[in-house]
All heavy atoms as an XYZ file, in Angstrom:
722
protein
N      -0.545     11.880     97.142
C      -1.345     12.610     96.172
C      -1.752     13.957     96.759
O      -2.303     14.035     97.876
C      -2.556     11.761     95.812
C      -3.493     12.472     94.890
S      -4.710     11.291     94.202
C      -4.467     11.542     92.527
N      -1.602     15.063     96.010
C      -1.896     16.402     96.534
C      -3.437     16.545     96.647
O      -4.166     16.043     95.817
C      -1.372     17.314     95.437
C      -1.043     16.519     94.302
C      -0.975     15.175     94.671
N      -3.806     17.239     97.708
C      -5.209     17.480     97.926
C      -5.667     18.691     97.177
O      -5.018     19.760     97.129
C      -5.413     17.836     99.405
C      -6.775     17.937     99.819
C      -6.897     18.033    101.326
N      -8.131     18.736    101.619
C      -8.370     19.336    102.768
N      -7.448     19.361    103.699
N      -9.514     19.871    102.996
N      -6.725     18.565     96.323
C      -7.176     19.579     95.485
C      -8.448     20.221     96.036
O      -9.327     19.517     96.517
C      -7.495     19.055     94.042
C      -8.079     20.126     93.169
C      -6.239     18.466     93.439
N      -8.503     21.553     96.054
C      -9.646     22.270     96.585
C     -10.215     23.123     95.449
O      -9.551     23.773     94.760
C      -9.229     23.161     97.785
C      -8.675     22.279     98.891
C     -10.339     24.030     98.188
C      -8.217     23.040    100.035
N     -11.538     23.091     95.405
C     -12.275     23.931     94.382
C     -12.633     25.290     95.021
O     -13.113     25.323     96.108
C     -13.434     23.241     93.882
N     -12.488     26.386     94.279
C     -12.794     27.677     94.755
C     -13.700     28.354     93.764
O     -13.427     28.273     92.597
C     -11.546     28.521     94.886
C     -10.584     27.968     95.927
C     -11.901     30.006     95.300
C      -9.204     28.645     96.007
N     -14.813     28.945     94.244
C     -15.694     29.685     93.364
C     -16.900     28.882     93.002
O     -17.107     27.796     93.501
N     -17.663     29.405     92.027
C     -18.862     28.772     91.621
C     -18.557     27.587     90.725
O     -17.379     27.544     90.229
C     -19.772     29.755     90.875
C     -20.201     30.905     91.832
C     -21.067     31.872     91.173
N     -20.723     32.083     89.795
C     -21.381     32.912     88.985
N     -22.452     33.486     89.361
N     -21.033     33.083     87.725
N     -19.514     26.807     90.404
C     -19.288     25.586     89.580
C     -18.794     25.967     88.168
O     -17.934     25.263     87.601
C     -20.527     24.787     89.491
N     -19.345     27.095     87.620
C     -18.909     27.386     86.252
C     -17.544     28.005     86.156
O     -16.841     28.003     85.159
C     -19.938     28.185     85.591
C     -20.446     29.400     86.225
C     -21.620     29.211     87.217
O     -22.112     28.075     87.322
O     -21.926     30.200     87.798
N     -17.026     28.689     87.252
C     -15.661     29.215     87.269
C     -14.825     28.579     88.333
O     -14.423     29.267     89.206
C     -15.623     30.723     87.467
C     -16.788     31.491     87.259
O     -17.284     31.470     86.122
O     -17.273     32.150     88.169
N     -14.643     27.316     88.271
C     -13.899     26.616     89.294
C     -12.396     26.811     89.081
O     -11.880     26.571     88.001
C     -14.230     25.149     89.388
C     -13.347     24.432     90.394
C     -15.674     24.983     89.743
N     -11.775     27.333     90.143
C     -10.213     27.400     90.082
C      -9.723     26.414     91.069
O     -10.209     26.218     92.120
C      -9.816     28.810     90.475
C     -10.343     29.930     89.619
S      -9.910     31.562     90.233
C      -8.159     31.453     90.101
N      -8.764     25.691     90.632
C      -8.255     24.602     91.521
C      -6.797     24.894     91.861
O      -6.048     25.404     90.960
C      -8.355     23.280     90.840
C      -9.748     22.889     90.583
C      -9.814     21.489     89.949
N     -11.175     21.136     89.605
C     -12.046     20.568     90.444
N     -11.724     20.295     91.707
N     -13.270     20.305     90.066
N      -6.415     24.584     93.086
C      -5.026     24.668     93.467
C      -4.766     23.597     94.480
O      -5.683     22.996     95.095
C      -4.673     26.059     93.998
C      -5.228     26.332     95.391
C      -4.482     26.134     96.507
C      -6.556     26.750     95.521
C      -4.975     26.439     97.800
C      -7.078     27.011     96.763
C      -6.270     26.838     97.864
O      -6.807     27.119     99.112
N      -3.527     23.290     94.723
C      -3.105     22.268     95.684
C      -2.578     22.950     96.891
O      -2.091     24.062     96.729
C      -2.154     21.274     95.064
O      -0.979     22.012     94.720
C      -2.678     20.568     93.883
N      -2.564     22.249     97.986
C      -2.040     22.770     99.209
C      -0.467     22.939     99.066
O       0.084     23.774     99.739
C      -2.263     21.949    100.441
C      -3.650     22.218    100.962
N      -4.025     23.348    101.582
C      -4.809     21.376    101.007
C      -5.288     23.282    101.970
N      -5.751     22.132    101.602
N       0.157     22.100     98.248
C       1.599     22.198     98.103
C       1.987     23.408     97.240
O       3.130     23.849     97.265
C       2.088     20.906     97.313
C       2.081     19.683     98.206
C       0.628     19.098     98.368
O      -0.197     19.382     97.502
O       0.422     18.336     99.328
N       1.042     23.999     96.507
C       1.357     25.150     95.689
C       1.033     26.416     96.539
O      -0.045     26.935     96.434
C       0.554     25.111     94.377
C       0.946     26.199     93.434
O       1.998     26.815     93.640
O       0.178     26.495     92.543
N       2.025     26.905     97.219
C       1.763     28.079     98.127
C       2.026     29.408     97.351
O       1.881     30.449     97.949
C       2.682     27.967     99.310
C       2.247     26.893    100.271
O       1.135     26.577    100.269
N       3.201     26.340    100.997
N       2.449     29.336     96.145
C       2.731     30.600     95.426
C       1.453     31.072     94.849
O       0.831     30.410     94.030
C       3.773     30.290     94.275
C       5.108     29.800     94.875
C       3.972     31.581     93.492
C       6.113     29.352     93.832
N       1.132     32.311     95.213
C      -0.128     32.983     94.673
C       0.223     33.784     93.527
O       1.310     34.370     93.445
C      -0.710     33.817     95.753
C      -1.292     33.077     96.889
C      -1.995     34.085     97.878
C      -2.548     33.370     99.017
N      -3.226     34.307     99.964
N      -0.689     33.873     92.574
C      -0.579     34.810     91.364
C      -0.717     36.216     91.943
O      -1.539     36.537     92.796
C      -1.698     34.506     90.415
O      -1.566     33.148     90.059
C      -1.524     35.360     89.208
N       0.131     37.140     91.395
C       0.073     38.524     91.787
C      -1.075     39.164     91.072
O      -1.224     39.046     89.882
C       1.414     39.239     91.463
C       2.472     38.794     92.392
C       3.752     39.610     91.974
N       4.798     39.209     92.830
C       5.135     39.780     93.986
N       4.478     40.865     94.313
N       6.129     39.387     94.718
N      -1.904     39.963     91.788
C      -2.893     40.748     91.256
C      -2.643     42.214     91.763
O      -3.221     42.610     92.778
C      -4.233     40.286     91.668
C      -5.506     40.935     91.109
C      -5.508     40.768     89.574
C      -6.789     40.311     91.630
N      -1.805     42.866     90.982
C      -1.296     44.202     91.487
C      -1.573     45.317     90.437
O      -1.453     46.485     90.728
C       0.152     44.186     91.763
O       0.851     43.706     90.635
C       0.436     43.283     92.940
N      -2.018     44.977     89.210
C      -2.301     45.887     88.147
C      -3.674     46.489     88.405
O      -4.642     45.749     88.611
C      -2.270     45.209     86.812
C      -2.466     46.164     85.694
O      -3.492     46.755     85.642
N      -1.453     46.224     84.807
N      -3.790     47.851     88.384
C      -5.043     48.526     88.699
C      -6.144     48.130     87.738
O      -7.287     47.968     88.135
C      -4.907     50.013     88.775
C      -6.133     50.716     89.242
C      -5.902     52.190     89.452
N      -4.929     52.444     90.524
C      -4.644     53.613     90.905
N      -5.192     54.675     90.425
N      -3.705     53.815     91.822
N      -5.799     47.969     86.485
C      -6.790     47.616     85.448
C      -7.378     46.249     85.768
O      -8.527     46.003     85.713
C      -6.185     47.662     84.054
C      -7.173     47.258     82.970
C      -8.177     48.131     82.593
C      -6.989     46.064     82.344
C      -9.065     47.731     81.570
C      -7.892     45.721     81.363
C      -8.894     46.568     80.945
N      -6.435     45.234     86.087
C      -6.876     43.906     86.362
C      -7.695     43.857     87.596
O      -8.633     43.082     87.807
C      -5.693     42.990     86.498
C      -4.936     42.730     85.180
C      -3.693     41.980     85.307
O      -3.101     41.944     86.420
N      -3.262     41.313     84.257
N      -7.304     44.729     88.626
C      -8.097     44.774     89.869
C      -9.502     45.296     89.602
O     -10.458     44.846     90.239
C      -7.309     45.626     90.905
C      -6.143     44.935     91.612
C      -5.227     45.989     92.217
C      -6.600     43.918     92.563
N      -9.620     46.335     88.746
C     -10.927     46.876     88.383
C     -11.827     45.754     87.802
O     -12.940     45.679     88.093
C     -10.773     48.035     87.443
C     -10.356     49.341     88.100
C     -10.249     50.440     87.153
N     -11.554     50.720     86.584
C     -11.769     51.542     85.498
N     -10.710     52.167     85.052
N     -12.920     51.765     85.060
N     -11.267     44.971     86.904
C     -12.021     43.963     86.290
C     -12.471     42.927     87.326
O     -13.615     42.507     87.299
C     -11.180     43.158     85.166
C     -10.944     44.188     84.001
C     -11.847     41.967     84.662
C      -9.999     43.697     82.989
N     -11.602     42.551     88.247
C     -11.964     41.557     89.260
C     -12.999     42.139     90.212
O     -13.988     41.483     90.529
C     -10.701     41.270     90.109
N     -12.922     43.411     90.533
C     -13.885     44.052     91.398
C     -15.289     44.144     90.692
O     -16.321     43.779     91.316
C     -13.477     45.464     91.775
C     -14.570     46.265     92.419
C     -12.292     45.432     92.730
N     -15.230     44.440     89.415
C     -16.520     44.516     88.659
C     -17.165     43.166     88.570
O     -18.390     43.065     88.722
C     -16.271     45.118     87.284
C     -15.955     46.586     87.280
C     -15.456     47.086     85.889
O     -15.244     46.263     84.988
O     -15.219     48.317     85.844
N     -16.407     42.115     88.334
C     -16.951     40.779     88.278
C     -17.567     40.334     89.582
O     -18.605     39.688     89.579
C     -15.891     39.780     87.765
C     -15.627     39.953     86.276
C     -14.703     38.841     85.787
C     -14.467     39.020     84.305
N     -13.888     37.839     83.698
N     -16.814     40.597     90.670
C     -17.351     40.169     91.998
C     -18.611     40.942     92.325
O     -19.563     40.360     92.920
C     -16.295     40.398     93.042
C     -15.144     39.405     92.956
C     -14.007     39.788     93.961
C     -15.583     38.014     93.238
N     -18.667     42.263     91.960
C     -19.928     43.045     92.237
C     -21.067     42.473     91.419
O     -22.197     42.366     91.874
C     -19.707     44.439     91.956
C     -18.774     45.222     92.907
C     -18.528     46.641     92.452
C     -19.518     45.320     94.300
N     -20.802     42.109     90.137
C     -21.788     41.547     89.330
C     -22.377     40.186     89.859
O     -23.516     39.860     89.701
C     -21.287     41.218     87.895
C     -21.100     42.444     87.043
C     -20.336     42.173     85.722
O     -20.134     41.014     85.423
O     -20.026     43.143     85.059
N     -21.476     39.446     90.570
C     -21.888     38.175     91.190
C     -22.612     38.449     92.522
O     -23.046     37.476     93.145
C     -20.641     37.290     91.392
C     -20.074     36.786     90.094
C     -18.833     35.964     90.318
O     -18.463     35.666     91.483
N     -18.158     35.581     89.259
N     -22.711     39.634     92.996
C     -23.432     39.881     94.236
C     -22.574     39.870     95.485
O     -23.119     39.888     96.537
N     -21.286     39.901     95.355
C     -20.438     39.942     96.519
C     -20.441     41.319     97.114
O     -20.382     42.329     96.427
C     -18.942     39.579     96.092
C     -18.020     39.698     97.286
C     -18.905     38.151     95.477
N     -20.593     41.387     98.391
C     -20.611     42.588     99.168
C     -19.271     43.383     99.029
O     -18.259     42.787     98.923
C     -20.967     42.437    100.593
N     -19.378     44.700     99.000
C     -18.114     45.574     98.823
C     -17.072     45.263     99.867
O     -15.863     45.186     99.499
C     -18.527     47.015     98.982
C     -19.471     47.517     97.950
C     -19.969     48.893     98.170
O     -19.371     49.584     99.041
O     -20.958     49.262     97.509
N     -17.491     44.969    101.127
C     -16.488     44.761    102.103
C     -15.883     43.417    102.118
O     -14.860     43.066    102.772
C     -17.061     45.028    103.567
C     -18.352     44.279    103.825
O     -18.932     43.795    102.893
O     -18.690     44.175    105.026
N     -16.501     42.474    101.339
C     -15.986     41.115    101.219
C     -15.026     40.917     99.995
O     -14.368     39.916     99.932
C     -17.072     40.086    101.146
C     -17.925     39.872    102.409
C     -19.044     38.959    102.129
C     -17.046     39.490    103.530
N     -14.976     41.914     99.088
C     -14.148     41.779     97.938
C     -12.593     41.666     98.275
O     -12.007     40.766     97.750
C     -14.429     43.018     96.996
C     -15.814     42.896     96.441
C     -13.323     43.093     95.944
C     -16.233     44.002     95.563
N     -12.082     42.406     99.169
C     -10.673     42.240     99.484
C     -10.360     40.850    100.073
O      -9.350     40.213     99.777
C     -10.375     43.330    100.458
C     -11.381     44.387    100.299
C     -12.615     43.655     99.783
N     -11.356     40.344    100.890
C     -11.176     39.074    101.469
C     -11.119     37.941    100.452
O     -10.289     37.043    100.442
C     -12.258     38.775    102.542
C     -12.194     37.363    103.056
C     -12.221     39.858    103.658
N     -12.093     37.991     99.525
C     -12.265     36.970     98.433
C     -11.003     37.002     97.580
O     -10.437     35.954     97.220
C     -13.510     37.250     97.576
C     -14.726     37.031     98.333
C     -15.221     35.593     98.201
N     -16.469     35.381     98.930
C     -17.625     35.303     98.334
N     -17.753     35.416     97.007
N     -18.728     35.081     99.026
N     -10.539     38.199     97.272
C      -9.360     38.186     96.340
C      -8.037     37.822     97.015
O      -7.273     37.130     96.418
C      -9.225     39.625     95.772
C     -10.289     40.125     94.731
C     -10.075     41.575     94.348
C     -10.274     39.182     93.529
N      -7.949     38.191     98.280
C      -6.673     37.838     99.014
C      -6.643     36.318     99.326
O      -5.528     35.816     99.539
C      -6.642     38.585    100.370
N      -7.681     35.657     99.314
C      -7.621     34.162     99.480
C      -6.954     33.494     98.305
O      -6.342     32.436     98.545
C      -9.004     33.588     99.608
C      -9.686     33.879    100.959
C     -11.070     33.187    100.985
N     -11.741     33.577    102.227
C     -13.014     33.424    102.426
N     -13.756     32.925    101.502
N     -13.548     33.769    103.600
N      -7.061     34.079     97.135
C      -6.604     33.401     95.960
C      -5.351     34.055     95.423
O      -4.425     33.402     94.891
C      -7.676     33.406     94.913
C      -8.941     32.664     95.404
C      -7.173     32.719     93.620
C     -10.088     32.834     94.523
N      -5.293     35.368     95.506
C      -4.191     36.138     94.886
C      -3.393     36.899     95.952
O      -3.898     37.197     97.006
C      -4.749     37.196     93.930
C      -5.556     36.618     92.847
C      -6.925     36.666     92.880
C      -4.940     36.028     91.719
C      -7.706     36.165     91.811
C      -5.697     35.521     90.690
C      -7.126     35.559     90.734
N      -2.158     37.244     95.564
C      -1.355     38.208     96.298
C      -1.883     39.555     95.761
O      -1.657     39.882     94.556
C       0.105     38.034     96.092
C       0.959     39.189     96.591
C       1.231     39.291     97.903
C       1.391     40.171     95.730
C       1.931     40.351     98.456
C       2.100     41.256     96.216
C       2.378     41.344     97.526
O       3.058     42.412     98.007
N      -2.492     40.394     96.618
C      -3.106     41.575     96.177
C      -2.432     42.800     96.799
O      -2.101     42.862     97.976
C      -4.602     41.603     96.651
C      -5.315     42.883     96.219
C      -5.369     40.419     96.095
N      -2.139     43.766     95.920
C      -1.651     45.082     96.400
C      -2.819     45.806     96.912
O      -3.742     46.232     96.206
C      -0.999     45.852     95.285
C      -0.437     47.174     95.669
O      -0.830     47.708     96.747
O       0.389     47.696     94.885
N      -2.963     45.880     98.236
C      -4.152     46.467     98.879
C      -4.385     47.925     98.587
O      -5.537     48.483     98.478
C      -4.112     46.310    100.391
C      -4.205     44.778    100.801
C      -4.112     44.674    102.364
C      -5.485     44.173    100.314
N      -3.316     48.725     98.419
C      -3.435     50.131     98.048
C      -4.055     50.260     96.608
O      -5.018     51.050     96.445
C      -2.080     50.832     98.052
C      -1.584     50.998     99.461
O      -2.381     51.034    100.477
O      -0.346     51.010     99.653
N      -3.624     49.442     95.737
C      -4.133     49.453     94.375
C      -5.569     49.014     94.369
O      -6.449     49.438     93.670
C      -3.319     48.636     93.429
C      -1.982     49.261     93.098
C      -2.136     50.571     92.257
O      -3.016     50.665     91.363
O      -1.395     51.539     92.541
N      -5.857     47.977     95.195
C      -7.227     47.387     95.275
C      -8.152     48.472     95.827
O      -9.314     48.625     95.324
C      -7.265     46.130     96.219
C      -8.659     45.583     96.438
C      -9.335     45.182     95.144
C      -8.576     44.387     97.378
N      -7.754     49.228     96.826
C      -8.594     50.253     97.362
C      -8.884     51.263     96.364
O     -10.033     51.860     96.218
C      -7.992     50.899     98.686
C      -8.133     49.966     99.838
O      -9.002     49.122     99.918
N      -7.163     50.004    100.717
N      -7.876     51.688     95.593
C      -8.061     52.670     94.548
C      -8.976     52.201     93.507
O      -9.867     52.891     93.032
C      -6.665     53.007     93.927
N      -8.812     50.911     93.009
C      -9.729     50.325     92.032
C     -11.107     50.221     92.511
O     -12.079     50.542     91.808
C      -9.134     48.936     91.601
N     -11.298     49.834     93.773
C     -12.613     49.695     94.337
C     -13.296     51.079     94.465
O     -14.530     51.161     94.118
C     -12.474     49.057     95.724
C     -13.755     48.575     96.424
C     -14.522     47.585     95.591
C     -13.418     47.976     97.777
N     -12.561     52.032     94.808
C     -13.097     53.403     94.862
C     -13.504     53.871     93.483
O     -14.627     54.462     93.348
C     -12.033     54.360     95.467
C     -12.527     55.774     95.651
O     -13.645     55.935     96.169
O     -11.889     56.701     95.249
N     -12.740     53.655     92.440
C     -13.008     54.100     91.092
C     -14.353     53.361     90.659
O     -15.233     53.970     90.037
C     -11.856     53.762     90.120
C     -10.706     54.638     90.417
C     -12.330     53.838     88.670
C      -9.431     54.257     89.755
N     -14.388     52.046     90.825
C     -15.635     51.252     90.352
C     -16.869     51.695     91.117
O     -17.882     51.936     90.478
C     -15.343     49.788     90.581
C     -16.574     48.986     90.274
C     -14.229     49.294     89.602
N     -16.716     51.858     92.444
C     -17.952     52.246     93.244
C     -18.399     53.663     92.848
O     -19.555     53.956     92.803
C     -17.636     52.058     94.683
C     -17.465     50.625     95.168
C     -17.094     50.584     96.632
C     -18.660     49.790     94.892
N     -17.422     54.554     92.701
C     -17.795     55.924     92.271
C     -18.483     55.984     90.970
O     -19.489     56.667     90.790
C     -16.579     56.813     92.268
C     -16.852     58.331     92.172
C     -15.696     59.241     92.169
N     -14.701     58.811     93.197
C     -13.419     58.770     92.969
N     -12.884     59.121     91.809
N     -12.540     58.513     93.965
N     -18.011     55.199     89.961
C     -18.646     55.161     88.646
C     -20.005     54.543     88.748
O     -20.956     54.985     88.113
C     -17.769     54.320     87.733
N     -20.148     53.530     89.595
C     -21.447     52.829     89.776
C     -22.450     53.807     90.414
O     -23.629     53.874     89.977
C     -21.272     51.620     90.705
C     -22.530     50.854     90.962
C     -22.310     49.639     91.813
C     -23.497     48.882     92.138
N     -23.308     47.765     93.099
N     -22.063     54.565     91.478
C     -22.972     55.530     92.087
C     -23.357     56.647     91.048
O     -24.490     57.100     91.104
C     -22.312     56.110     93.295
C     -22.251     55.151     94.399
C     -21.723     55.765     95.705
N     -21.311     54.715     96.652
C     -20.071     54.477     97.002
N     -19.079     55.251     96.610
N     -19.809     53.521     97.843
N     -22.410     57.125     90.301
C     -22.787     58.154     89.311
C     -23.697     57.661     88.197
O     -24.590     58.446     87.791
C     -21.449     58.703     88.665
C     -20.634     59.578     89.590
C     -19.323     60.077     88.889
O     -19.056     59.591     87.792
N     -18.593     60.859     89.595
N     -23.525     56.461     87.867
C     -24.484     55.927     86.808
C     -25.857     55.718     87.354
O     -26.859     55.741     86.626
C     -23.946     54.651     86.170
O     -23.893     53.557     87.106
N     -25.919     55.397     88.678
C     -27.255     55.164     89.285
C     -27.940     56.433     89.757
O     -29.105     56.419     89.988
C     -27.099     54.224     90.509
C     -26.704     52.794     90.098
C     -26.402     51.971     91.287
O     -26.376     52.464     92.444
O     -26.173     50.761     91.121
N     -27.216     57.512     89.856
C     -27.770     58.795     90.372
C     -28.725     59.353     89.325
O     -28.362     59.318     88.126
C     -26.659     59.715     90.732
N     -29.888     59.872     89.712
C     -30.699     60.501     88.773
C     -30.115     61.781     88.160
O     -29.543     62.564     88.946
C     -32.013     60.809     89.507
C     -31.591     60.802     90.936
C     -30.392     59.924     91.111
N     -30.219     61.952     86.879
C     -29.628     63.173     86.315
C     -30.657     64.249     86.328
O     -31.802     64.111     85.896
C     -29.289     62.853     84.811
C     -28.223     61.856     84.750
C     -27.883     61.564     83.281
N     -26.893     60.517     83.236
C     -25.721     60.613     82.659
N     -25.408     61.735     82.149
N     -24.905     59.621     82.659
N     -30.303     65.419     86.900
C     -31.120     66.566     86.963
C     -30.860     67.416     85.743
O     -29.746     67.863     85.464
C     -30.896     67.336     88.250
O     -29.560     67.780     88.319
N     -31.795     67.605     84.901
C     -31.661     68.405     83.693
C     -32.195     69.819     83.964
O     -33.195     69.973     84.665
C     -32.457     67.732     82.621
C     -31.959     66.364     82.190
C     -32.723     65.784     81.050
O     -33.157     66.497     80.212
O     -32.888     64.539     81.064
N     -31.528     70.753     83.416
C     -31.938     72.131     83.603
C     -33.071     72.430     82.559
O     -32.829     72.570     81.380
C     -30.738     73.024     83.338
C     -31.070     74.523     83.697
O     -32.147     74.713     84.250
O     -30.277     75.361     83.267
N     -34.265     72.523     83.073
C     -35.414     72.742     82.232
C     -35.912     74.249     82.276
O     -36.893     74.604     81.696
C     -36.619     71.858     82.653
C     -36.293     70.367     82.520
C     -37.522     69.598     83.023
C     -36.007     69.951     81.102
N     -35.125     75.058     82.990
C     -35.544     76.505     83.117
C     -35.406     77.184     81.784
O     -36.087     78.193     81.564
C     -34.685     77.164     84.172
O     -33.298     77.112     83.792
N     -34.551     76.787     80.908
C     -34.413     77.421     79.567
C     -35.582     77.088     78.628
O     -35.804     77.797     77.684
C     -33.105     77.007     78.943
N     -36.355     76.080     78.992
C     -37.493     75.665     78.118
C     -38.716     76.352     78.642
O     -39.259     76.012     79.751
C     -37.642     74.121     78.152
C     -38.781     73.785     77.254
C     -36.399     73.435     77.759
N     -39.226     77.267     77.882
C     -40.498     77.987     78.363
C     -40.975     78.887     77.293
O     -40.472     79.366     76.442
C     -40.295     78.725     79.685
């Protein structure tokens, strides 16, 4: 009987067997962005995202780095305070 291992939290459990060595490819930049955003929402540290994804998927690391850069840049821009030019108001 194949040994089954649960991965992830209880509500999103993914199962695979040791006999199934074929990993799903995660190489599309859009899909990688979605995966990065979900992991960040769950509180996974930025430096652990590649490790978490590589355990389950075959990941194109160049595309992952590009997607991670895009998501983190957008996150920083949305968190940065906006400076409004108030000099015209007087």
